[in-house]
C-alpha positions in Angstrom: 2.9 -22.8 -19.4 2.2 -22.5 -23.4 0.6 -26.0 -24.4 -3.0 -26.1 -23.5 -3.0 -29.3 -22.1 -0.8 -28.0 -19.2 -3.0 -28.0 -16.1 -0.8 -24.9 -14.7 -2.2 -22.9 -17.6 -5.9 -23.8 -16.7 -5.4 -23.1 -12.9 -3.7 -19.7 -14.3 -6.5 -18.4 -16.3 -9.3 -19.7 -14.1 -7.8 -18.1 -11.0 -6.9 -14.6 -12.5 -10.4 -14.4 -13.8 -11.7 -15.9 -10.0 -9.5 -13.0 -8.7 -10.7 -10.3 -10.9 -14.4 -11.0 -10.2 -13.4 -11.0 -6.5 -11.7 -7.9 -6.2 -15.0 -6.3 -8.1 -17.0 -7.5 -5.9 -15.4 -6.6 -2.7 -14.9 -3.5 -4.2 -18.8 -3.4 -4.5 -19.9 -4.5 -1.4 -17.5 -2.2 0.4 -19.0 0.9 -1.8 -16.0 2.3 -3.4 -17.1 4.3 -6.0 -15.7 7.3 -8.0 -13.7 8.6 -5.1 -11.8 5.8 -3.1 -12.0 7.4 0.1 -13.1 5.0 2.7 -10.9 5.5 5.9 -13.3 3.6 8.2 -15.0 0.2 8.0 -16.9 -1.7 10.5 -14.7 -4.1 12.2 -16.7 -7.7 10.3 -15.8 -5.7 7.0 -12.5 -5.4 7.9 -11.7 -8.7 9.2 -13.2 -10.2 5.6 -11.0 -7.5 3.7 -8.0 -8.5 5.5 -8.7 -12.1 5.0 -9.5 -11.2 1.2 -5.9 -9.9 0.7 -3.9 -11.9 2.9 -4.2 -14.8 0.1 -5.0 -12.6 -3.1 -1.7 -10.5 -3.0 0.8 -13.3 -3.3 -1.6 -15.3 -5.7 -1.5 -11.7 -8.0 2.4 -11.9 -7.9 2.5 -15.5 -8.6 0.5 -15.0 -11.4 2.2 -12.6 -12.7 5.6 -14.1 -12.4 4.2 -17.1 -14.4 3.2 -14.9 -17.2 6.2 -13.4 -17.0 8.3 -16.4 -16.8 6.2 -17.5 -20.1 7.2 -14.9 -22.0 11.2 -14.5 -20.7 13.2 -12.2 -18.6 14.2 -8.6 -19.9 17.4 -6.8 -19.2 16.8 -4.0 -17.0 16.7 -0.7 -18.6 19.9 1.1 -19.3 21.0 4.2 -16.9 20.7 7.4 -18.2 24.5 9.1 -19.2 25.5 11.7 -17.1 26.9 14.0 -19.6 25.9 17.5 -20.7 22.0 17.4 -22.1 19.3 19.5 -23.0 18.2 21.5 -19.7 14.5 20.7 -18.6 12.4 23.7 -19.1 11.7 25.2 -16.0 7.7 25.0 -15.2 5.8 27.9 -13.8 4.1 25.6 -11.5 4.4 22.7 -10.2 2.0 19.9 -10.9 -0.7 19.6 -8.4 -1.1 16.4 -6.8 -4.2 14.4 -7.0 -6.5 14.5 -4.6 -6.6 10.7 -4.5 -3.4 9.2 -5.9 -4.0 5.8 -7.6 -1.9 2.9 -5.3 0.5 0.4 -7.3 0.8 -3.1 -6.6 3.9 -4.3 -5.0 5.5 -6.9 -7.0 8.2 -7.9 -4.5 7.5 -9.6 -1.3 9.2 -8.8 1.9 11.3 -10.9 3.3 9.6 -12.9 6.4 10.3 -11.2 9.6 11.3 -13.2 12.9 8.6 -14.8 14.6 8.4 -13.0 17.9 6.3 -14.5 21.1 2.8 -13.8 21.5 1.7 -10.9 23.2 0.1 -11.0 26.3 -3.8 -10.7 26.4 -4.7 -7.0 27.0 -6.1 -6.3 30.6 -9.6 -6.4 30.8 -11.4 -4.3 33.6 -14.4 -5.8 34.9 -16.2 -2.3 36.2 -15.9 -1.1 32.5 -14.0 2.3 31.8 -12.3 3.9 34.5 -13.5 7.5 35.7 -12.0 10.2 33.6 -11.8 13.7 35.1 -13.5 16.5 33.0 -11.0 18.2 33.8 -7.8 16.6 32.7 -6.7 15.1 29.0 -6.7 11.8 29.3 -6.0 9.3 26.2 -8.7 7.0 25.3 -8.1 3.5 25.4 -9.6 0.8 23.1 -8.7 -1.9 25.2 -11.1 -1.0 27.9 -14.2 -1.3 25.7 -15.3 -4.8 24.6 -15.0 -5.0 20.9 -18.2 -5.3 18.5 -18.5 -6.3 15.1 -20.0 -3.0 13.9 -17.2 -0.8 15.7 -15.6 1.5 13.2 -11.9 1.0 12.5 -9.1 3.1 10.3 -9.1 0.7 7.2 -7.0 3.4 4.3 -4.3 0.7 4.6 -6.4 -2.3 3.5 -8.2 -0.3 1.2 -5.2 1.5 -0.8 -3.9 -2.1 -0.8 -7.4 -3.5 -2.3 -7.3 -0.7 -5.3 -3.7 -1.7 -5.9 -4.7 -5.1 -6.9 -7.3 -3.8 -9.0 -4.6 -1.6 -10.8 -2.5 -4.6 -11.1 -5.9 -6.7 -12.2 -6.6 -3.6 -15.4 -3.0 -3.1 -16.5 -1.8 -6.4 -16.4 0.6 -6.1 -19.6 2.2 -2.9 -17.9 2.9 -5.0 -14.5 3.9 -8.2 -16.4 6.6 -6.3 -18.2 8.0 -5.0 -14.9 8.1 -8.4 -13.4 10.0 -9.4 -16.7 12.8 -7.0 -15.5 12.7 -7.7 -11.7 13.7 -11.5 -13.2 17.0 -10.5 -13.9 18.0 -9.0 -10.7 19.5 -10.5 -7.9 16.9 -10.1 -4.9 14.0 -12.9 -5.2 10.8 -11.7 -6.8 8.4 -14.2 -3.9 9.4 -16.2 -1.0 10.1 -19.7 -1.4 7.8 -20.7 1.6 4.4 -21.3 0.8 2.7 -18.4 2.5 0.5 -19.2 5.6 -2.7 -17.5 4.3 -3.0 -20.3 1.6 -3.4 -22.5 4.2 -5.7 -20.6 6.5 -9.5 -19.6 6.3 -11.2 -18.8 4.1 -9.3 -21.1 1.6 -10.6 -24.3 1.0 -8.9 -27.9 0.3 -9.3 -27.7 -3.4 -8.4 -23.9 -3.4 -5.4 -25.0 -1.1 -4.2 -27.3 -3.6 -4.7 -25.0 -6.4 -2.7 -22.7 -4.8 0.5 -24.5 -3.4 0.7 -25.8 -7.0 1.0 -22.1 -8.6 3.1 -21.4 -5.8 5.7 -24.2 -6.6 5.6 -23.8 -10.5 5.9 -20.0 -9.8 9.1 -20.6 -7.5 11.0 -23.2 -9.9 10.5 -20.9 -12.8 12.0 -17.7 -10.7 14.7 -19.3 -10.2 15.2 -20.8 -13.6 15.1 -17.5 -15.1 17.2 -15.7 -12.4 
């Protein structure tokens, strides 16, 4: 990683700059301003955001891992002694929670869930939505209506993931230090299998080769330093 002639170094630098630009461009396209409150998105916008996060989040973890492996692992912080100590000063009032708390990027990947058989397609009514009685509370079933590209869908979770990705790009040294401490733990930080999003659209063939190279080097560095 420290040699300038190493192609992995150039791939990491280019991928980091490109990911930073794409994340900012995605936020500007969605209209995220000072108040990151965007609970609903159009179906087409939500699809593009989900596709972007599908490969951007695994790529960010591997870039942070490569930068942390270049600096070396750190021992975990020692636990505080349980002996007597100064008592905390009681506060008159609890600290106020922010209206929009800043989400943090997750450095560890969860274990892959077992593959399940595909769910059967939802039932489609050719005659349109069923008749509802005015004096009866009937839950609305969205499967009865045809999907339109401009339908508003809940997108709070995806928006928080995008904000967390931007927070990791803005505070990269802090995440690199946290990754250096995680590398000493018994749990693997990233999965050994290549993420599926690295092989799907909108990833091109050239991007797939770069992502596969970064993943392979990150897995090797993670195994060597653990």
